[in-house]
N, C-alpha and C positions, 0 to 999 in steps of 0.2 A: 387436405394437404395441412400439415401441423407447421403453426406459426415458430420461426427464426426469432430467438432472443434478439432485443435491440442492441445490446451489448455482449462481446464475446468473453466468457468466462474462462479464468485461466485453468489449466489442468491442476486434479485434485493435489498433485504433489508439489505444485508451484509455490511459491512464497508471496506473499501480499504485503505492500507496505501501506498502511493504513495511513491517510493524512487527516488528522482530526481537525476540524476548525469550527471556530466560534460563531455564535450567532454575531453576525456584523452586517453592514452593508456592502454595497457593490465595489467600494473603494478598494483598488489594487487585486480585484479578482484575476482580470485579464494579465496581469505579469505573475500572478501566483499560478495560473494556468500555464502559461509558455514555461515558466520555469519546470513545473511538474512534467510536462510532455517533454522536455529536454531531457530530464531525469529518466524518464520512462527510454527514451530512446536509447540512452547509455546503457540503461539496465537489461534491455531486451526480453527476452522471453522467460528469463530465469526470476525475475522478481515483477508482479503485477502491482502498478501504482492505482490507488483506489482512494479518493476523495469522500469523506464522510462528513458531512457538515451537521451541525448540531442542530439547525433549524428543521433539516428534513428527517433526521434521526437521531434523536435527543438520546432515546434508550440505548442506541449503540454506542455512542461517543460516551454517557455515562458508566456503560458496563467495563471500559477501560480505566474508570478513576482516575484520568487525569488530573495532575496537581495544577495545570494550568493549559489552556489553548491558545495557538495552535499545540498540536503533537503529533510526532509522527511514532506508530509503532509497527515493527516486524513480526510478522505471524508467517508459520509454515505448519501446516499440517495441525491446526489448533494451538499451536504451543507458541507464546511468544517467545522469540529471539533477540529483541532489542528495543529500547523504546528512547526518542531522545525530545526534549521540550523545541518550540519552534518549528519554523519549516525547513524541509532539506534543503542543503547547501549543495548542488550538482558536483561540483569540481571534487572534492572528496569522498563525498557521500557515498557514491556508486561503487567504488573498489571497497569501502569499507562495510557496506550491505552486503555484498556478493561474497566478501570474507565469512560472514556470518552465517549463511546458510550450510544446512545440514546435507549429506548427500541422500538423495533419493532412494528409497527402499528398493531393494531390487526383488523382482518377483521371482518365481518358480524358473528354474533352467529349463529351456525347451528344446526338447531332445531332435 
């Protein structure tokens, strides 16, 4: 019996909001997780929120060459669509992010 992944991954066409976090202690972690969970609920299945912390994945964080951390980067099908310094603010950001998505590429028509 094959093993199931511990985390469900988004579909290939889905966008991903990478939240790049700095090397810091645990101060504010619970509040940040709560804010990101609320944002994920507002974004639904259209955008997958993924936290990437510098302590666990320094190469991934460096690959985005952030001017500072924290930083948010919206990526869809390997292309960066948007970036913003700081943590996401749920109220206005959900609509702004959803408006930046590209339409999914349609496959061949089925007769």
